[in-house]
PDB file of N, CA, C and O in Angstrom:
ATOM      1  N   MET A   1     -62.484 -15.325 -53.923  1.00  0.00           N
ATOM      2  CA  MET A   1     -61.753 -15.928 -52.828  1.00  0.00           C
ATOM      3  C   MET A   1     -60.933 -17.088 -53.390  1.00  0.00           C
ATOM      4  O   MET A   1     -61.420 -17.893 -54.184  1.00  0.00           O
ATOM      5  N   ARG A   2     -59.681 -17.148 -52.955  1.00  0.00           N
ATOM      6  CA  ARG A   2     -58.819 -18.252 -53.387  1.00  0.00           C
ATOM      7  C   ARG A   2     -57.949 -18.675 -52.209  1.00  0.00           C
ATOM      8  O   ARG A   2     -57.746 -17.922 -51.256  1.00  0.00           O
ATOM      9  N   THR A   3     -57.448 -19.888 -52.301  1.00  0.00           N
ATOM     10  CA  THR A   3     -56.617 -20.438 -51.239  1.00  0.00           C
ATOM     11  C   THR A   3     -55.306 -20.933 -51.829  1.00  0.00           C
ATOM     12  O   THR A   3     -55.281 -21.550 -52.893  1.00  0.00           O
ATOM     13  N   THR A   4     -54.212 -20.651 -51.115  1.00  0.00           N
ATOM     14  CA  THR A   4     -52.910 -21.206 -51.481  1.00  0.00           C
ATOM     15  C   THR A   4     -52.440 -22.095 -50.336  1.00  0.00           C
ATOM     16  O   THR A   4     -52.845 -21.927 -49.185  1.00  0.00           O
ATOM     17  N   PHE A   5     -51.572 -23.050 -50.683  1.00  0.00           N
ATOM     18  CA  PHE A   5     -51.051 -23.973 -49.677  1.00  0.00           C
ATOM     19  C   PHE A   5     -49.574 -24.202 -49.931  1.00  0.00           C
ATOM     20  O   PHE A   5     -49.166 -24.525 -51.047  1.00  0.00           O
ATOM     21  N   ASP A   6     -48.774 -24.033 -48.886  1.00  0.00           N
ATOM     22  CA  ASP A   6     -47.342 -24.284 -48.939  1.00  0.00           C
ATOM     23  C   ASP A   6     -47.070 -25.550 -48.130  1.00  0.00           C
ATOM     24  O   ASP A   6     -47.084 -25.527 -46.899  1.00  0.00           O
ATOM     25  N   LYS A   7     -46.821 -26.660 -48.839  1.00  0.00           N
ATOM     26  CA  LYS A   7     -46.599 -27.951 -48.178  1.00  0.00           C
ATOM     27  C   LYS A   7     -45.378 -27.944 -47.281  1.00  0.00           C
ATOM     28  O   LYS A   7     -45.372 -28.577 -46.226  1.00  0.00           O
ATOM     29  N   GLU A   8     -44.337 -27.227 -47.700  1.00  0.00           N
ATOM     30  CA  GLU A   8     -43.080 -27.234 -46.938  1.00  0.00           C
ATOM     31  C   GLU A   8     -43.243 -26.708 -45.523  1.00  0.00           C
ATOM     32  O   GLU A   8     -42.602 -27.206 -44.597  1.00  0.00           O
ATOM     33  N   VAL A   9     -44.091 -25.710 -45.350  1.00  0.00           N
ATOM     34  CA  VAL A   9     -44.300 -25.145 -44.013  1.00  0.00           C
ATOM     35  C   VAL A   9     -45.685 -25.472 -43.452  1.00  0.00           C
ATOM     36  O   VAL A   9     -46.038 -25.033 -42.357  1.00  0.00           O
ATOM     37  N   ASP A  10     -46.469 -26.249 -44.216  1.00  0.00           N
ATOM     38  CA  ASP A  10     -47.817 -26.665 -43.821  1.00  0.00           C
ATOM     39  C   ASP A  10     -48.688 -25.464 -43.448  1.00  0.00           C
ATOM     40  O   ASP A  10     -49.313 -25.429 -42.389  1.00  0.00           O
ATOM     41  N   ALA A  11     -48.708 -24.472 -44.359  1.00  0.00           N
ATOM     42  CA  ALA A  11     -49.492 -23.263 -44.127  1.00  0.00           C
ATOM     43  C   ALA A  11     -50.381 -22.977 -45.333  1.00  0.00           C
ATOM     44  O   ALA A  11     -49.961 -23.109 -46.483  1.00  0.00           O
ATOM     45  N   ALA A  12     -51.606 -22.588 -45.045  1.00  0.00           N
ATOM     46  CA  ALA A  12     -52.554 -22.189 -46.092  1.00  0.00           C
ATOM     47  C   ALA A  12     -52.865 -20.714 -45.912  1.00  0.00           C
ATOM     48  O   ALA A  12     -52.791 -20.182 -44.804  1.00  0.00           O
ATOM     49  N   TYR A  13     -53.216 -20.056 -47.014  1.00  0.00           N
ATOM     50  CA  TYR A  13     -53.637 -18.662 -46.953  1.00  0.00           C
ATOM     51  C   TYR A  13     -54.906 -18.519 -47.770  1.00  0.00           C
ATOM     52  O   TYR A  13     -54.948 -18.878 -48.947  1.00  0.00           O
ATOM     53  N   ILE A  14     -55.939 -17.992 -47.133  1.00  0.00           N
ATOM     54  CA  ILE A  14     -57.213 -17.761 -47.797  1.00  0.00           C
ATOM     55  C   ILE A  14     -57.313 -16.271 -48.100  1.00  0.00           C
ATOM     56  O   ILE A  14     -57.391 -15.444 -47.192  1.00  0.00           O
ATOM     57  N   TYR A  15     -57.308 -15.943 -49.383  1.00  0.00           N
ATOM     58  CA  TYR A  15     -57.410 -14.560 -49.830  1.00  0.00           C
ATOM     59  C   TYR A  15     -58.879 -14.165 -49.882  1.00  0.00           C
ATOM     60  O   TYR A  15     -59.673 -14.819 -50.558  1.00  0.00           O
ATOM     61  N   MET A  16     -59.244 -13.108 -49.181  1.00  0.00           N
ATOM     62  CA  MET A  16     -60.607 -12.597 -49.210  1.00  0.00           C
ATOM     63  C   MET A  16     -60.759 -11.549 -50.312  1.00  0.00           C
ATOM     64  O   MET A  16     -61.872 -11.140 -50.642  1.00  0.00           O
ATOM     65  N   VAL A  17     -59.633 -11.120 -50.875  1.00  0.00           N
ATOM     66  CA  VAL A  17     -59.599 -10.170 -51.990  1.00  0.00           C
ATOM     67  C   VAL A  17     -58.768 -10.807 -53.100  1.00  0.00           C
ATOM     68  O   VAL A  17     -58.060 -11.787 -52.865  1.00  0.00           O
ATOM     69  N   ASP A  18     -58.853 -10.254 -54.304  1.00  0.00           N
ATOM     70  CA  ASP A  18     -58.122 -10.830 -55.437  1.00  0.00           C
ATOM     71  C   ASP A  18     -56.616 -10.813 -55.231  1.00  0.00           C
ATOM     72  O   ASP A  18     -55.932 -11.796 -55.517  1.00  0.00           O
ATOM     73  N   ASN A  19     -56.105  -9.700 -54.735  1.00  0.00           N
ATOM     74  CA  ASN A  19     -54.667  -9.558 -54.586  1.00  0.00           C
ATOM     75  C   ASN A  19     -54.379  -8.652 -53.398  1.00  0.00           C
ATOM     76  O   ASN A  19     -55.111  -7.695 -53.151  1.00  0.00           O
ATOM     77  N   ILE A  20     -53.322  -8.951 -52.669  1.00  0.00           N
ATOM     78  CA  ILE A  20     -52.899  -8.113 -51.555  1.00  0.00           C
ATOM     79  C   ILE A  20     -51.577  -7.477 -51.948  1.00  0.00           C
ATOM     80  O   ILE A  20     -50.576  -8.167 -52.143  1.00  0.00           O
ATOM     81  N   GLU A  21     -51.585  -6.161 -52.060  1.00  0.00           N
ATOM     82  CA  GLU A  21     -50.377  -5.432 -52.439  1.00  0.00           C
ATOM     83  C   GLU A  21     -49.412  -5.379 -51.259  1.00  0.00           C
ATOM     84  O   GLU A  21     -49.830  -5.448 -50.103  1.00  0.00           O
ATOM     85  N   LYS A  22     -48.134  -5.259 -51.553  1.00  0.00           N
ATOM     86  CA  LYS A  22     -47.114  -5.149 -50.514  1.00  0.00           C
ATOM     87  C   LYS A  22     -47.430  -3.943 -49.627  1.00  0.00           C
ATOM     88  O   LYS A  22     -47.639  -2.839 -50.130  1.00  0.00           O
ATOM     89  N   GLY A  23     -47.463  -4.149 -48.342  1.00  0.00           N
ATOM     90  CA  GLY A  23     -47.741  -3.093 -47.386  1.00  0.00           C
ATOM     91  C   GLY A  23     -49.215  -2.818 -47.153  1.00  0.00           C
ATOM     92  O   GLY A  23     -49.561  -1.984 -46.316  1.00  0.00           O
ATOM     93  N   GLU A  24     -50.086  -3.501 -47.873  1.00  0.00           N
ATOM     94  CA  GLU A  24     -51.523  -3.272 -47.728  1.00  0.00           C
ATOM     95  C   GLU A  24     -52.059  -3.834 -46.409  1.00  0.00           C
ATOM     96  O   GLU A  24     -52.940  -3.241 -45.788  1.00  0.00           O
ATOM     97  N   ALA A  25     -51.526  -4.965 -45.994  1.00  0.00           N
ATOM     98  CA  ALA A  25     -51.949  -5.560 -44.720  1.00  0.00           C
ATOM     99  C   ALA A  25     -51.192  -4.854 -43.599  1.00  0.00           C
ATOM    100  O   ALA A  25     -50.001  -5.089 -43.392  1.00  0.00           O
ATOM    101  N   ILE A  26     -51.899  -3.989 -42.884  1.00  0.00           N
ATOM    102  CA  ILE A  26     -51.219  -3.200 -41.855  1.00  0.00           C
ATOM    103  C   ILE A  26     -51.565  -3.639 -40.433  1.00  0.00           C
ATOM    104  O   ILE A  26     -50.926  -3.205 -39.475  1.00  0.00           O
ATOM    105  N   LYS A  27     -52.563  -4.489 -40.299  1.00  0.00           N
ATOM    106  CA  LYS A  27     -52.954  -4.976 -38.972  1.00  0.00           C
ATOM    107  C   LYS A  27     -53.083  -6.484 -39.025  1.00  0.00           C
ATOM    108  O   LYS A  27     -53.728  -7.034 -39.918  1.00  0.00           O
ATOM    109  N   THR A  28     -52.467  -7.144 -38.066  1.00  0.00           N
ATOM    110  CA  THR A  28     -52.518  -8.598 -37.965  1.00  0.00           C
ATOM    111  C   THR A  28     -53.076  -8.965 -36.598  1.00  0.00           C
ATOM    112  O   THR A  28     -52.650  -8.436 -35.571  1.00  0.00           O
ATOM    113  N   VAL A  29     -54.036  -9.881 -36.605  1.00  0.00           N
ATOM    114  CA  VAL A  29     -54.633 -10.355 -35.361  1.00  0.00           C
ATOM    115  C   VAL A  29     -54.452 -11.862 -35.310  1.00  0.00           C
ATOM    116  O   VAL A  29     -54.889 -12.580 -36.209  1.00  0.00           O
ATOM    117  N   GLN A  30     -53.809 -12.334 -34.254  1.00  0.00           N
ATOM    118  CA  GLN A  30     -53.614 -13.774 -34.085  1.00  0.00           C
ATOM    119  C   GLN A  30     -54.721 -14.293 -33.175  1.00  0.00           C
ATOM    120  O   GLN A  30     -54.772 -13.963 -31.990  1.00  0.00           O
ATOM    121  N   LEU A  31     -55.609 -15.110 -33.745  1.00  0.00           N
ATOM    122  CA  LEU A  31     -56.737 -15.652 -32.977  1.00  0.00           C
ATOM    123  C   LEU A  31     -56.296 -16.749 -32.020  1.00  0.00           C
ATOM    124  O   LEU A  31     -56.768 -16.833 -30.886  1.00  0.00           O
ATOM    125  N   ASN A  32     -55.381 -17.588 -32.497  1.00  0.00           N
ATOM    126  CA  ASN A  32     -54.802 -18.649 -31.673  1.00  0.00           C
ATOM    127  C   ASN A  32     -53.456 -19.008 -32.297  1.00  0.00           C
ATOM    128  O   ASN A  32     -52.975 -18.279 -33.165  1.00  0.00           O
ATOM    129  N   GLU A  33     -52.845 -20.094 -31.887  1.00  0.00           N
ATOM    130  CA  GLU A  33     -51.514 -20.433 -32.397  1.00  0.00           C
ATOM    131  C   GLU A  33     -51.509 -20.801 -33.877  1.00  0.00           C
ATOM    132  O   GLU A  33     -50.440 -20.878 -34.483  1.00  0.00           O
ATOM    133  N   ASN A  34     -52.685 -21.031 -34.475  1.00  0.00           N
ATOM    134  CA  ASN A  34     -52.758 -21.467 -35.869  1.00  0.00           C
ATOM    135  C   ASN A  34     -53.475 -20.519 -36.827  1.00  0.00           C
ATOM    136  O   ASN A  34     -53.325 -20.659 -38.041  1.00  0.00           O
ATOM    137  N   ILE A  35     -54.240 -19.572 -36.327  1.00  0.00           N
ATOM    138  CA  ILE A  35     -55.070 -18.718 -37.179  1.00  0.00           C
ATOM    139  C   ILE A  35     -54.646 -17.252 -37.031  1.00  0.00           C
ATOM    140  O   ILE A  35     -54.640 -16.701 -35.931  1.00  0.00           O
ATOM    141  N   ILE A  36     -54.290 -16.631 -38.173  1.00  0.00           N
ATOM    142  CA  ILE A  36     -53.851 -15.239 -38.194  1.00  0.00           C
ATOM    143  C   ILE A  36     -54.666 -14.494 -39.246  1.00  0.00           C
ATOM    144  O   ILE A  36     -54.781 -14.945 -40.385  1.00  0.00           O
ATOM    145  N   LEU A  37     -55.230 -13.351 -38.858  1.00  0.00           N
ATOM    146  CA  LEU A  37     -56.044 -12.533 -39.757  1.00  0.00           C
ATOM    147  C   LEU A  37     -55.258 -11.297 -40.183  1.00  0.00           C
ATOM    148  O   LEU A  37     -54.589 -10.675 -39.358  1.00  0.00           O
ATOM    149  N   ASP A  38     -55.332 -10.936 -41.458  1.00  0.00           N
ATOM    150  CA  ASP A  38     -54.687  -9.736 -41.982  1.00  0.00           C
ATOM    151  C   ASP A  38     -55.760  -8.733 -42.399  1.00  0.00           C
ATOM    152  O   ASP A  38     -56.706  -9.082 -43.106  1.00  0.00           O
ATOM    153  N   PHE A  39     -55.605  -7.464 -41.951  1.00  0.00           N
ATOM    154  CA  PHE A  39     -56.550  -6.400 -42.247  1.00  0.00           C
ATOM    155  C   PHE A  39     -55.843  -5.230 -42.920  1.00  0.00           C
ATOM    156  O   PHE A  39     -54.639  -5.036 -42.753  1.00  0.00           O
ATOM    157  N   ASP A  40     -56.616  -4.448 -43.688  1.00  0.00           N
ATOM    158  CA  ASP A  40     -56.066  -3.242 -44.292  1.00  0.00           C
ATOM    159  C   ASP A  40     -56.311  -2.046 -43.366  1.00  0.00           C
ATOM    160  O   ASP A  40     -56.780  -2.216 -42.241  1.00  0.00           O
ATOM    161  N   LYS A  41     -55.993  -0.843 -43.840  1.00  0.00           N
ATOM    162  CA  LYS A  41     -56.097   0.367 -43.017  1.00  0.00           C
ATOM    163  C   LYS A  41     -57.532   0.686 -42.608  1.00  0.00           C
ATOM    164  O   LYS A  41     -57.755   1.399 -41.629  1.00  0.00           O
ATOM    165  N   ASP A  42     -58.502   0.162 -43.349  1.00  0.00           N
ATOM    166  CA  ASP A  42     -59.914   0.392 -43.041  1.00  0.00           C
ATOM    167  C   ASP A  42     -60.536  -0.768 -42.262  1.00  0.00           C
ATOM    168  O   ASP A  42     -61.759  -0.862 -42.152  1.00  0.00           O
ATOM    169  N   ASP A  43     -59.694  -1.647 -41.723  1.00  0.00           N
ATOM    170  CA  ASP A  43     -60.131  -2.841 -40.988  1.00  0.00           C
ATOM    171  C   ASP A  43     -60.902  -3.833 -41.845  1.00  0.00           C
ATOM    172  O   ASP A  43     -61.711  -4.607 -41.333  1.00  0.00           O
ATOM    173  N   LYS A  44     -60.651  -3.810 -43.152  1.00  0.00           N
ATOM    174  CA  LYS A  44     -61.242  -4.797 -44.057  1.00  0.00           C
ATOM    175  C   LYS A  44     -60.379  -6.059 -44.021  1.00  0.00           C
ATOM    176  O   LYS A  44     -59.158  -5.983 -44.153  1.00  0.00           O
ATOM    177  N   LEU A  45     -61.006  -7.201 -43.843  1.00  0.00           N
ATOM    178  CA  LEU A  45     -60.281  -8.472 -43.808  1.00  0.00           C
ATOM    179  C   LEU A  45     -59.746  -8.795 -45.194  1.00  0.00           C
ATOM    180  O   LEU A  45     -60.508  -8.922 -46.152  1.00  0.00           O
ATOM    181  N   LEU A  46     -58.423  -8.927 -45.290  1.00  0.00           N
ATOM    182  CA  LEU A  46     -57.774  -9.239 -46.559  1.00  0.00           C
ATOM    183  C   LEU A  46     -57.537 -10.728 -46.728  1.00  0.00           C
ATOM    184  O   LEU A  46     -57.700 -11.271 -47.820  1.00  0.00           O
ATOM    185  N   GLY A  47     -57.150 -11.390 -45.638  1.00  0.00           N
ATOM    186  CA  GLY A  47     -56.828 -12.797 -45.742  1.00  0.00           C
ATOM    187  C   GLY A  47     -56.680 -13.466 -44.396  1.00  0.00           C
ATOM    188  O   GLY A  47     -56.590 -12.818 -43.353  1.00  0.00           O
ATOM    189  N   ILE A  48     -56.657 -14.788 -44.454  1.00  0.00           N
ATOM    190  CA  ILE A  48     -56.546 -15.615 -43.254  1.00  0.00           C
ATOM    191  C   ILE A  48     -55.418 -16.610 -43.471  1.00  0.00           C
ATOM    192  O   ILE A  48     -55.440 -17.384 -44.428  1.00  0.00           O
ATOM    193  N   GLU A  49     -54.428 -16.590 -42.577  1.00  0.00           N
ATOM    194  CA  GLU A  49     -53.336 -17.554 -42.637  1.00  0.00           C
ATOM    195  C   GLU A  49     -53.638 -18.676 -41.653  1.00  0.00           C
ATOM    196  O   GLU A  49     -54.024 -18.430 -40.511  1.00  0.00           O
ATOM    197  N   ILE A  50     -53.458 -19.905 -42.112  1.00  0.00           N
ATOM    198  CA  ILE A  50     -53.717 -21.070 -41.276  1.00  0.00           C
ATOM    199  C   ILE A  50     -52.445 -21.903 -41.201  1.00  0.00           C
ATOM    200  O   ILE A  50     -52.020 -22.504 -42.187  1.00  0.00           O
ATOM    201  N   LEU A  51     -51.847 -21.928 -40.020  1.00  0.00           N
ATOM    202  CA  LEU A  51     -50.657 -22.737 -39.786  1.00  0.00           C
ATOM    203  C   LEU A  51     -51.097 -24.148 -39.395  1.00  0.00           C
ATOM    204  O   LEU A  51     -52.204 -24.334 -38.891  1.00  0.00           O
ATOM    205  N   ASN A  52     -50.237 -25.141 -39.626  1.00  0.00           N
ATOM    206  CA  ASN A  52     -50.596 -26.545 -39.391  1.00  0.00           C
ATOM    207  C   ASN A  52     -51.871 -26.888 -40.163  1.00  0.00           C
ATOM    208  O   ASN A  52     -52.762 -27.572 -39.660  1.00  0.00           O
ATOM    209  N   ALA A  53     -51.928 -26.394 -41.392  1.00  0.00           N
ATOM    210  CA  ALA A  53     -53.128 -26.493 -42.216  1.00  0.00           C
ATOM    211  C   ALA A  53     -53.584 -27.932 -42.448  1.00  0.00           C
ATOM    212  O   ALA A  53     -54.785 -28.197 -42.498  1.00  0.00           O
ATOM    213  N   SER A  54     -52.653 -28.852 -42.589  1.00  0.00           N
ATOM    214  CA  SER A  54     -53.047 -30.243 -42.852  1.00  0.00           C
ATOM    215  C   SER A  54     -53.774 -30.869 -41.667  1.00  0.00           C
ATOM    216  O   SER A  54     -54.472 -31.870 -41.828  1.00  0.00           O
ATOM    217  N   GLU A  55     -53.617 -30.286 -40.479  1.00  0.00           N
ATOM    218  CA  GLU A  55     -54.323 -30.780 -39.300  1.00  0.00           C
ATOM    219  C   GLU A  55     -55.668 -30.086 -39.113  1.00  0.00           C
ATOM    220  O   GLU A  55     -56.560 -30.625 -38.458  1.00  0.00           O
ATOM    221  N   ILE A  56     -55.818 -28.883 -39.691  1.00  0.00           N
ATOM    222  CA  ILE A  56     -57.009 -28.069 -39.452  1.00  0.00           C
ATOM    223  C   ILE A  56     -58.012 -28.140 -40.598  1.00  0.00           C
ATOM    224  O   ILE A  56     -59.213 -28.276 -40.366  1.00  0.00           O
ATOM    225  N   LEU A  57     -57.524 -28.047 -41.826  1.00  0.00           N
ATOM    226  CA  LEU A  57     -58.406 -28.031 -42.992  1.00  0.00           C
ATOM    227  C   LEU A  57     -58.652 -29.436 -43.510  1.00  0.00           C
ATOM    228  O   LEU A  57     -57.828 -30.332 -43.327  1.00  0.00           O
ATOM    229  N   ASN A  58     -59.796 -29.622 -44.158  1.00  0.00           N
ATOM    230  CA  ASN A  58     -60.061 -30.938 -44.728  1.00  0.00           C
ATOM    231  C   ASN A  58     -59.201 -31.143 -45.977  1.00  0.00           C
ATOM    232  O   ASN A  58     -58.757 -30.184 -46.609  1.00  0.00           O
ATOM    233  N   LYS A  59     -58.983 -32.391 -46.311  1.00  0.00           N
ATOM    234  CA  LYS A  59     -58.088 -32.763 -47.406  1.00  0.00           C
ATOM    235  C   LYS A  59     -58.531 -32.160 -48.740  1.00  0.00           C
ATOM    236  O   LYS A  59     -57.690 -31.748 -49.539  1.00  0.00           O
ATOM    237  N   GLU A  60     -59.834 -32.104 -48.990  1.00  0.00           N
ATOM    238  CA  GLU A  60     -60.348 -31.550 -50.242  1.00  0.00           C
ATOM    239  C   GLU A  60     -59.977 -30.080 -50.400  1.00  0.00           C
ATOM    240  O   GLU A  60     -59.664 -29.626 -51.500  1.00  0.00           O
ATOM    241  N   SER A  61     -60.014 -29.345 -49.301  1.00  0.00           N
ATOM    242  CA  SER A  61     -59.633 -27.922 -49.340  1.00  0.00           C
ATOM    243  C   SER A  61     -58.176 -27.770 -49.725  1.00  0.00           C
ATOM    244  O   SER A  61     -57.836 -26.900 -50.526  1.00  0.00           O
ATOM    245  N   LEU A  62     -57.323 -28.590 -49.178  1.00  0.00           N
ATOM    246  CA  LEU A  62     -55.904 -28.510 -49.471  1.00  0.00           C
ATOM    247  C   LEU A  62     -55.594 -28.936 -50.898  1.00  0.00           C
ATOM    248  O   LEU A  62     -54.735 -28.348 -51.556  1.00  0.00           O
ATOM    249  N   LEU A  63     -56.298 -29.966 -51.378  1.00  0.00           N
ATOM    250  CA  LEU A  63     -56.076 -30.434 -52.746  1.00  0.00           C
ATOM    251  C   LEU A  63     -56.514 -29.406 -53.787  1.00  0.00           C
ATOM    252  O   LEU A  63     -55.928 -29.327 -54.867  1.00  0.00           O
ATOM    253  N   SER A  64     -57.538 -28.621 -53.466  1.00  0.00           N
ATOM    254  CA  SER A  64     -58.015 -27.613 -54.398  1.00  0.00           C
ATOM    255  C   SER A  64     -57.240 -26.303 -54.324  1.00  0.00           C
ATOM    256  O   SER A  64     -57.403 -25.437 -55.183  1.00  0.00           O
ATOM    257  N   ALA A  65     -56.398 -26.153 -53.305  1.00  0.00           N
ATOM    258  CA  ALA A  65     -55.621 -24.925 -53.142  1.00  0.00           C
ATOM    259  C   ALA A  65     -54.467 -24.882 -54.134  1.00  0.00           C
ATOM    260  O   ALA A  65     -53.947 -25.920 -54.545  1.00  0.00           O
ATOM    261  N   SER A  66     -54.076 -23.677 -54.513  1.00  0.00           N
ATOM    262  CA  SER A  66     -52.908 -23.490 -55.380  1.00  0.00           C
ATOM    263  C   SER A  66     -51.646 -23.706 -54.562  1.00  0.00           C
ATOM    264  O   SER A  66     -51.548 -23.234 -53.430  1.00  0.00           O
ATOM    265  N   SER A  67     -50.691 -24.410 -55.127  1.00  0.00           N
ATOM    266  CA  SER A  67     -49.415 -24.609 -54.439  1.00  0.00           C
ATOM    267  C   SER A  67     -48.553 -23.382 -54.609  1.00  0.00           C
ATOM    268  O   SER A  67     -48.578 -22.733 -55.656  1.00  0.00           O
ATOM    269  N   ILE A  68     -47.776 -23.057 -53.564  1.00  0.00           N
ATOM    270  CA  ILE A  68     -46.831 -21.957 -53.680  1.00  0.00           C
ATOM    271  C   ILE A  68     -45.439 -22.441 -53.373  1.00  0.00           C
ATOM    272  O   ILE A  68     -44.490 -21.659 -53.417  1.00  0.00           O
TER     273      ILE A  68
END
């Protein structure tokens, strides 16, 4: 599991798998205005997108995330 953070758009992405290939995420579920889940064809959770990440995640999580 790894996390990336884009400061410009204040969004974090938590990868539940090593890599997500283009087109692999075929189902997206928006839990609320800030949390979006990506699933593959078998309903396996691939990743979690967090918008407004600096307001939701703790500072240590963001500092340890890879910048994109």
